[in-house]
C-alpha positions in Angstrom: 10.9 -14.0 15.4 8.5 -16.4 13.8 9.3 -20.1 13.5 11.6 -20.8 10.6 11.2 -23.5 8.0 14.3 -24.1 6.0 13.8 -25.5 2.5 16.5 -27.1 0.3 16.9 -27.2 -3.4 15.6 -30.6 -4.6 16.5 -32.8 -7.6 13.0 -32.0 -8.9 13.8 -28.3 -8.7 16.8 -28.9 -11.0 14.6 -30.7 -13.5 11.9 -28.0 -13.3 14.7 -25.4 -13.9 15.8 -27.1 -17.0 12.3 -27.2 -18.4 11.6 -23.5 -17.6 15.1 -22.3 -18.5 15.7 -20.8 -15.1 18.1 -21.4 -12.2 17.4 -24.1 -9.6 17.0 -21.3 -7.0 14.2 -19.7 -9.1 12.5 -23.1 -9.5 12.7 -23.8 -5.8 11.2 -20.4 -4.9 8.3 -21.0 -7.3 7.7 -24.3 -5.6 7.9 -22.8 -2.1 5.4 -20.1 -3.1 3.0 -22.8 -4.2 2.7 -21.1 -7.6 3.8 -24.0 -9.7 5.9 -27.1 -10.0 7.0 -29.6 -12.8 3.3 -30.7 -13.1 2.0 -27.2 -13.6 4.3 -25.6 -16.2 1.7 -23.4 -17.7 1.0 -21.7 -14.4 4.7 -21.2 -13.8 5.2 -19.6 -17.2 2.2 -17.4 -16.6 3.6 -16.3 -13.2 7.0 -15.5 -14.8 5.3 -13.5 -17.6 2.1 -11.9 -16.2 0.1 -10.5 -19.1 -1.9 -7.3 -18.4 -4.1 -7.8 -21.4 -5.0 -11.4 -20.4 -5.7 -10.3 -16.8 -7.9 -7.4 -17.9 -9.9 -9.4 -20.4 -11.4 -11.6 -17.7 -11.8 -8.9 -15.0 -15.3 -8.5 -13.6 -15.7 -5.1 -11.9 -19.4 -5.5 -11.5 -22.7 -4.8 -13.3 -22.5 -1.0 -13.0 -19.5 -0.6 -15.3 -21.5 0.0 -18.4 -24.0 2.3 -16.6 -21.0 4.3 -15.4 -19.8 4.6 -18.9 -23.1 5.9 -20.1 -23.2 8.5 -17.3 -19.6 9.5 -18.0 -20.2 9.9 -21.8 -23.5 11.8 -21.4 -22.5 15.4 -22.0 -26.0 16.9 -22.1 -25.9 18.3 -18.6 -22.3 18.3 -17.5 -20.8 21.8 -17.3 -18.7 21.5 -14.2 -17.2 18.3 -12.8 -15.8 17.8 -9.3 -13.6 14.9 -8.3 -13.9 14.1 -4.6 -10.9 12.1 -3.4 -9.1 11.0 -0.3 -5.9 12.0 1.5 -3.8 8.8 1.2 -1.7 7.8 -1.8 -4.5 5.7 -3.3 -6.9 8.6 -2.9 -4.4 11.1 -4.3 -3.5 8.9 -7.3 -7.2 8.1 -8.1 -7.9 11.9 -7.9 -5.2 12.7 -10.3 -6.3 9.9 -12.7 -10.0 11.0 -12.5 -9.0 14.7 -13.2 -6.8 13.7 -16.2 -9.6 11.4 -17.5 -12.2 14.1 -17.0 -10.2 16.7 -18.9 -10.4 14.5 -22.0 -14.2 14.9 -21.9 -15.1 18.1 -19.9 -13.9 21.7 -19.9 -14.2 22.4 -16.2 -12.8 19.7 -13.9 -11.9 20.5 -10.3 -10.9 18.3 -7.3 -11.6 18.3 -3.6 -9.9 16.3 -0.9 -11.1 16.6 2.7 -8.7 17.7 5.5 -7.7 14.6 7.5 -7.7 16.4 10.9 -10.7 18.8 10.5 -13.0 16.5 8.5 -11.7 13.0 8.2 -12.4 10.3 5.7 -15.4 10.1 3.4 -17.9 12.3 1.5 -19.2 14.9 3.9 -22.7 16.3 3.7 -21.7 19.9 4.5 -19.2 19.8 1.6 -22.1 18.9 -0.8 -23.6 22.3 -0.2 -20.3 24.0 -1.2 -20.0 21.8 -4.3 -23.6 22.5 -5.3 -23.0 26.3 -5.0 -19.9 26.0 -7.2 -22.2 24.9 -10.1 -21.2 21.3 -10.1 -23.5 18.9 -11.9 -21.4 15.8 -12.0 -19.6 14.5 -8.9 -17.0 11.7 -9.2 -15.9 10.2 -5.9 -12.7 8.1 -5.8 -11.4 5.9 -3.0 -14.5 6.8 -1.0 -18.3 7.1 -1.3 -19.5 3.5 -1.0 -20.6 4.0 2.6 -21.5 7.7 2.4 -25.1 7.1 1.7 -26.6 10.3 3.2 -24.1 12.5 1.5 -24.7 10.9 -1.9 -28.5 11.2 -1.3 -28.1 14.9 -0.6 -26.0 15.3 -3.8 -28.7 13.5 -5.9 -31.5 15.6 -4.4 -29.5 18.7 -5.4 -29.5 17.6 -9.0 -25.9 16.4 -9.0 -25.2 13.2 -10.9 -22.8 10.9 -8.9 -20.4 8.2 -10.0 -18.4 6.3 -7.3 -15.2 4.4 -8.0 -14.2 2.7 -4.8 -12.8 -0.5 -3.3 -14.0 -0.3 0.4 -16.4 -2.7 2.0 -20.0 -1.7 1.3 -22.6 -0.9 3.9 -26.3 -0.1 3.2 -27.4 0.3 -0.4 -26.5 3.6 -2.1 -29.3 5.9 -3.3 -31.1 5.3 -6.5 -29.5 7.3 -9.3 -25.9 6.9 -8.0 -23.8 4.6 -10.0 -21.1 2.7 -8.1 -18.2 0.8 -9.6 -16.8 -1.2 -6.7 -15.8 -4.9 -7.1 -16.8 -5.6 -3.5 -20.4 -4.9 -4.4 -20.9 -7.3 -7.3 -17.5 -7.9 -8.9 -15.6 -11.2 -8.6 -12.2 -12.8 -8.7 -9.0 -10.7 -8.9 -11.1 -7.5 -9.2 -11.5 -7.5 -5.4 -7.7 -7.2 -5.1 -7.7 -3.8 -6.8 -7.2 -0.5 -5.1 -9.4 2.5 -6.1 -6.9 3.8 -8.6 -6.8 0.4 -10.3 -10.6 0.1 -10.2 -10.9 3.5 -12.1 -8.1 2.7 -14.5 -9.4 -0.8 -15.3 -12.9 0.5 -15.8 -11.6 3.2 -18.2 -9.6 0.5 -20.1 -12.6 -1.9 -20.4 -15.1 0.7 -21.3 -13.0 2.6 -23.8 -13.1 5.8 -21.9 -9.7 6.8 -23.2 -7.1 5.6 -25.8 -5.2 2.6 -24.5 -1.9 4.1 -25.2 -2.9 7.2 -23.1 -4.1 4.9 -20.3 -0.8 2.9 -20.3 1.0 6.2 -19.6 -1.1 6.5 -16.4 0.0 3.1 -15.0 2.5 5.0 -12.9 -0.4 6.1 -10.7 -1.8 2.6 -10.5 1.6 1.2 -9.4 2.0 3.9 -6.7 -1.5 3.3 -5.3 -1.3 -0.5 -5.4 1.9 -0.6 -3.4 0.8 2.2 -1.1 -2.4 0.4 -0.1 -0.6 -2.9 0.4 -2.9 -4.6 -2.1 -2.4 -8.4 -2.6 0.0 -8.9 -5.5 -2.2 -11.3 -7.4 -1.6 -11.9 -11.1 -3.4 -8.7 -12.2 -1.8 -6.5 -9.6 1.7 -7.9 -10.4 1.0 -7.0 -14.1 -0.3 -3.5 -13.2 2.7 -2.7 -10.9 5.2 -4.2 -13.3 3.9 -2.1 -16.2 3.6 0.9 -13.9 7.2 0.7 -12.9 8.2 0.6 -16.6 6.1 3.8 -17.1 7.9 5.5 -14.1 11.2 4.6 -15.7 10.1 6.4 -18.8 10.0 9.6 -16.7 7.0 11.2 -18.4 5.5 12.6 -15.2 7.5 15.7 -14.3 6.7 15.9 -10.6 7.4 12.3 -10.0 10.7 12.7 -11.8 11.7 15.7 -9.6 10.7 13.8 -6.5 12.9 10.8 -7.4 15.9 13.0 -8.2 15.6 14.9 -4.9 15.4 11.6 -3.0 18.3 10.1 -4.9 16.3 7.4 -6.6 17.6 6.2 -10.0 14.6 6.1 -12.3 16.3 3.4 -14.5 16.6 1.0 -11.6 13.5 1.9 -9.5 11.6 -1.0 -8.1 8.6 -1.6 -5.8 10.8 -1.3 -2.7 11.9 2.2 -3.7 8.2 3.1 -4.1 7.3 1.7 -0.7 10.3 3.0 1.3 11.1 6.4 -0.4 8.4 7.7 -2.8 5.2 6.8 -1.1 6.0 8.1 2.4 6.6 11.5 0.8 3.4 11.5 -1.1 1.5 10.3 2.0 3.1 13.0 4.3 1.0 15.9 2.8 -2.3 14.2 3.8 -0.9 13.1 7.2 0.2 16.5 8.3 -1.7 19.0 6.2 -3.5 19.1 2.9 -3.1 16.2 0.4 -3.6 18.8 -2.4 0.2 19.2 -2.3 0.7 15.6 -3.5 -1.9 16.1 -6.2 -0.1 19.2 -7.4 3.2 17.3 -7.6 1.7 14.4 -9.7 -0.4 16.7 -11.9 2.5 19.1 -12.4 0.5 22.1 -11.1 2.3 25.2 -9.8 6.0 25.3 -9.0 6.8 21.6 -9.1 10.3 21.8 -7.4 9.0 23.9 -4.5 6.1 21.5 -4.1 8.4 18.5 -4.0 10.6 20.2 -1.4 7.5 20.8 0.6 6.6 17.1 0.5 10.1 16.0 1.6 10.1 18.5 4.4 6.7 17.2 5.6 7.9 13.6 5.4 10.9 14.4 7.6 8.6 16.0 10.2 6.3 12.9 10.0 9.3 10.6 10.6 10.3 12.6 13.7 6.8 12.6 15.2 6.3 8.9 14.4 9.6 7.9 16.0 8.6 9.8 19.2 5.2 8.2 19.3 6.5 4.6 18.8 9.0 5.1 21.7 6.2 6.5 23.8 3.6 3.8 23.1 5.7 0.6 22.7 6.0 -0.2 26.4 2.2 -0.1 26.9 1.6 -2.4 23.9 4.2 -4.8 25.3 2.2 -4.9 28.5 -1.0 -5.7 26.7 -2.6 -2.3 26.5 -3.9 -2.3 23.0 -6.2 0.7 22.9 -4.4 4.0 23.6 -5.4 7.6 23.4 -3.2 10.7 23.2 -4.8 14.1 23.3 -1.8 15.7 21.7 -1.1 13.1 19.1 -1.5 14.2 15.5 -4.3 12.2 13.9 -2.4 12.0 10.6 0.5 9.9 11.8 -1.5 7.4 13.9 -2.1 4.9 11.1 1.6 4.5 10.3 2.5 4.2 14.0 -0.2 1.6 14.6 1.0 -0.4 11.6 4.6 -0.3 13.0 3.5 -1.4 16.4 1.3 -4.2 15.0 4.1 -5.5 12.9 6.7 -5.2 15.7 4.7 -7.0 18.4 2.2 -9.1 16.4 -0.7 -7.5 18.4 -3.8 -5.7 17.3 -3.4 -1.9 18.1 -6.0 0.9 18.1 -4.7 4.5 18.5 -7.1 7.4 19.1 -6.8 11.2 19.2 -9.2 14.2 19.3 -10.3 15.6 16.0 -12.7 18.5 16.2 -15.6 17.7 18.5 -15.1 13.9 18.4 -12.3 11.3 18.6 -10.8 9.6 15.6 -9.1 6.2 15.7 -7.1 3.8 13.6 -7.0 0.1 14.0 -4.5 -2.4 12.7 -4.7 -6.2 13.2 -2.2 -8.9 12.6 -2.8 -12.2 10.6 -5.7 -14.0 12.2 -7.7 -10.8 13.0 -10.3 -8.9 11.1 -10.6 -5.2 11.7 -14.0 -4.8 10.0 -15.5 -7.6 12.1 -14.2 -6.0 15.3 -15.6 -2.6 14.5 -18.8 -4.0 13.1 -19.5 -5.7 16.5 -19.1 -2.3 18.2 -20.9 -0.1 15.6 -23.6 1.0 18.1 -20.9 2.9 20.0 -19.3 4.5 16.8 -20.3 7.5 14.8 -18.6 6.1 11.7 -16.3 3.3 10.7 -14.9 1.5 7.7 -11.8 0.3 5.9 -10.3 -3.1 5.1 -9.8 -6.4 6.8 -6.4 -5.5 8.3 -6.7 -1.8 8.6 -9.7 0.3 9.5 -10.6 3.7 10.9 -13.4 4.9 13.2 -14.9 8.0 14.8 -16.4 8.0 18.3 -18.1 10.7 20.4 -16.5 11.6 23.7 -19.5 10.4 25.7 -19.0 6.8 24.3 -15.3 6.7 24.6 -14.9 5.0 27.9 -17.4 2.3 27.0 -15.8 1.8 23.6 -12.3 1.7 25.1 -13.2 -1.2 27.4 -15.1 -3.2 24.7 -12.4 -2.6 22.1 -9.6 -3.6 24.5 -11.5 -6.8 25.2 -12.0 -7.6 21.6 -8.4 -7.0 20.6 -7.0 -9.0 23.4 -9.1 -12.0 22.3 -7.7 -12.0 18.7 -5.7 -15.2 18.2 -2.9 -14.3 15.9 -2.0 -16.8 13.2 1.6 -15.9 12.4 2.8 -18.1 9.6 6.2 -19.6 9.8 9.0 -17.9 7.9 10.1 -20.0 4.9 13.7 -19.6 3.8 15.7 -21.4 1.1 19.1 -22.8 2.1 21.4 -21.0 -0.3 24.9 -19.6 0.1 25.4 -15.9 -0.8 27.9 -16.9 -3.5 24.9 -18.2 -5.5 23.6 -14.6 -6.0 24.8 -12.5 -8.9 23.4 -9.6 -10.9 22.2 -12.0 -13.5 20.4 -14.3 -10.9 18.8 -11.2 -9.3 17.5 -10.1 -12.6 16.0 -13.5 -13.2 14.5 -13.5 -9.7 12.9 -10.1 -10.3 10.6 -11.9 -12.9 8.8 -13.4 -9.9 8.0 -9.9 -8.7 6.9 -7.3 -8.0 7.1 -8.4 -4.4 5.0 -7.3 -1.5 1.7 -8.3 0.1 0.7 -11.8 -1.0 3.9 -12.3 -2.9 6.7 -11.9 -0.4 10.3 -11.4 -1.5 12.2 -14.7 -1.1 14.7 -14.9 1.7 17.5 -17.4 2.2 19.3 -19.2 5.0 23.0 -19.4 5.6 24.6 -21.2 8.6 26.9 -19.3 10.8 30.6 -19.6 10.0 33.6 -18.6 12.1 35.1 -16.2 12.9 32.1 -13.9 13.6 32.8 -10.2 13.7 30.4 -7.3 14.3 31.6 -3.9 13.0 29.7 -0.5 13.3 28.2 0.9 10.1 27.1 4.4 9.5 27.8 7.7 11.3 25.3 7.1 14.1 26.3 3.5 14.7 22.8 2.2 14.4 23.8 -0.4 11.8 26.2 -3.3 11.7 28.5 -5.1 9.3 28.3 -8.7 10.2 31.2 -10.8 9.0 30.6 -14.6 9.2 33.6 -16.4 7.9 34.2 -14.8 4.5 30.7 -13.6 4.0 29.6 -10.0 4.8 26.0 -9.1 5.7 24.6 -5.6 6.3 22.3 -5.4 9.3 20.3 -2.2 9.5 19.0 -0.9 12.9 20.7 -3.8 14.6 22.8 -2.0 17.2 21.9 -3.2 20.6 21.1 -6.8 19.8 24.7 -8.0 19.6 24.0 -10.8 22.1 21.6 -12.4 19.6 24.4 -12.5 17.0 26.7 -14.2 19.4 24.1 -16.9 19.9 23.3 -17.2 16.2 23.3 -20.6 14.5 22.6 -19.0 11.1 21.2 -16.0 9.3 18.1 -15.2 7.2 19.1 -12.8 4.5 18.1 -11.4 1.1 20.3 -10.1 -1.7 19.8 -6.7 -3.1 21.4 -4.8 -6.0 23.1 -1.7 -4.9 23.6 1.1 -7.4 26.1 3.8 -6.2 28.0 6.4 -8.2 27.8 4.4 -11.4 28.9 1.2 -9.7 26.7 -1.9 -9.2 27.2 -4.6 -6.6 25.1 -7.2 -4.8 24.7 -6.6 -1.0 23.4 -9.3 1.4 20.9 -7.7 3.7 20.3 -9.4 7.1 16.6 -10.0 7.8 16.7 -12.2 10.9 19.1 -14.0 13.2 18.3 -17.6 13.8 19.0 -18.6 17.4 18.4 -22.0 19.2 
């Protein structure tokens, strides 16, 4: 595990807590995050109460926002609108939001999401022919389009007006006549932390595209997409996810409500961890193993909602089985330093999640590649200290297409360039110097955590990328007992003195527990059959 830095609650934390009317633990966590201290009370209060209205008022999405509004509101030519999306959760949620926004203005709104295996990411030129023949005269692309210059040019030459709402890194300039709302073009500040769904939602809010009460009811989509895309939980994203969770708890979206019930998620207590661990994997599964349209149908409420939800859950179970098999198959190679791997029978749709798991587990950059049609499609994940876009950019002469984000990107390569790319990419990935930050934990006994203190700590959330959930250190106490937990015996109950920790997927590392000098843990509220208790979840074992 990473180097551990153990902080202690200081006298200044006690003073800070009195001023802010919070516990010393909360004050210490604020200090450890670098958010605020006793000299920056205004920043601390702002962090504890993130204001969506304030964040949106200063948001700069770029100069094209007003032009996009004019294009959207111009009804003279628009008879048929097509929303072109993507197959991940951000792409699905932005598709749903664009369709629902479109139906406020236009009579005929349809959507299209490419097939991950047969077509891959982006706006495809051959699809433009189909869209034109359908009678489309207004194309809205979401979570894609910024780098699809030739396809957008073809659409424009066919007489189709195009508006792009995206958050991916730009390439060459888009064709004249195409309006692009993408903070990474000419936006600034927190706007560059937004996912595509949040870009579209924020644009609609700022430009008065829809009633603000109506838009607030769509923040559930923004929360799902922001968490799914692991966007940095800056002040605006914290506000968006927090308000989105409140909207989810209201239960207005039928398909999402059915999905939560089938997964055993209590809508009244749902948090960002439930989204990441339970809801989002199901919504992602459709695009990974088939057509993402199934997830769109669930969120829009199209067709038989219950049957569609059952289909998502079934696909996710299949994805889990495949992913476990691939992780077991690939892990040994990654341990030995082979960072670019190809499997001719690997399903393309699960490679990104498998690469993420391997990257996190071993702290190494990983590229996984599989055949897709007549070419090869790959996914790249890099740890802290690496930049996926810089790596692929240096190899673009060998690639048919590439794009993505700093830590996660995708690429397509022809078979004839594969061997050359494999050698070059392996060399590039092996040279990445990871910069793993030390793990900071606050020395705090489990007895300090109660339902009330956890509620207070939740004010520092939502937690995730850029705003990690606080963890705590507790020294080992005797006697130490390890007891099996669960039917399959993969989990453990760890009894240290009078304290009980739950250690998931910990079977097989009993020796580490015997060498332990202490434990890194986090408290979590457990709701079960009408009862509520605080569990202590073991995160890491501290050994000499």
